[in-house]
Steps between C-alpha positions, in 0.01 A plus 500: 500500500179691541222424740278387218763252378551363849125447534486318167790283598321390821182407302682285244753254639818487300495114486183498303534814297642453153585754238214529252227368739167663483311496829138380473212523738348172623211534254735572204728210586209262544350616165831444316547154649140402440424427865285658766631751756421244771710238316775755453513549882525121541790493253664783702488282807666229297792728411398722214707818503335820604573834655475506873218691657125465535413575137817359357563515131624218277810532277428422140645296330647338818153384608437339163837314512427380855148391411626306191757315709230434760270346239788293356566359843137410550501310171816316598350406835200350328708297258767381742446325829485759774741331741738221562229339715273473194787339305567252771130413533479438124814287507366296795165456324675374185721259688192365685317446172803316353525280809130410473549401131808289595298330777215423255750354257633267766151396600419427131237774466711702251689364207736658252350583159793327329422174685130517404590570135747211492259251658207605283723468195596144589143409577372640176777322307385168650138580433579584133681167459207311647246680278712445191514132585121483544407385144762232506376380840127498407500399136575128561214485742231608252628316194271202441213611724166453341284776659531863603424402852783260513739766358378750763555248783852427375579875461352571844727238654807630322423865600466390863840333484649813359335709775643265752846548345451879519402457863828328568691772321316757705584311820865500395485883498295525817171625350228432755217641288493226236208259534470141401247427228169370625408148381186456301247235579572149367157442360499284186394667184354352189746427227805435715 
């Protein structure tokens, strides 16, 4: 081995030197990677391979391969939780939310969609039956009346009875929002 070969061997560590590598200056390596020289130095501190020495050179394509793996790792870190602690925190947060929902169910603040659908279905079936029976209920009241006012009075009374029936159906299902019909004044009208 000649002195020149020994000198070259000291400059390029065998562990990082590969057959076919081309050694680039920092400016050339930064240009090929599309980064600044300052960023290249930062990458070197993170483990990017380079020749030892003050103005170390970078092996090409080894630097490109390292940088590609480095970028892939960064993408994976963004997509996946960074640690087991993050996973545990997410798991704990989810369990807490589920416990809050369960507590609200027990307190009656949250109901199952299936229960709401079933109850509304039953309520609407009863409402449909009442409305379909409306003509049969009201017709006998207006047969034989002599004036429109008398017919309106009879229909009004019949509608109020039906609303009262709907109120009792609503009470059966626990609806608090239904209101009782207001009574009209009992002033006598002409033609009654």
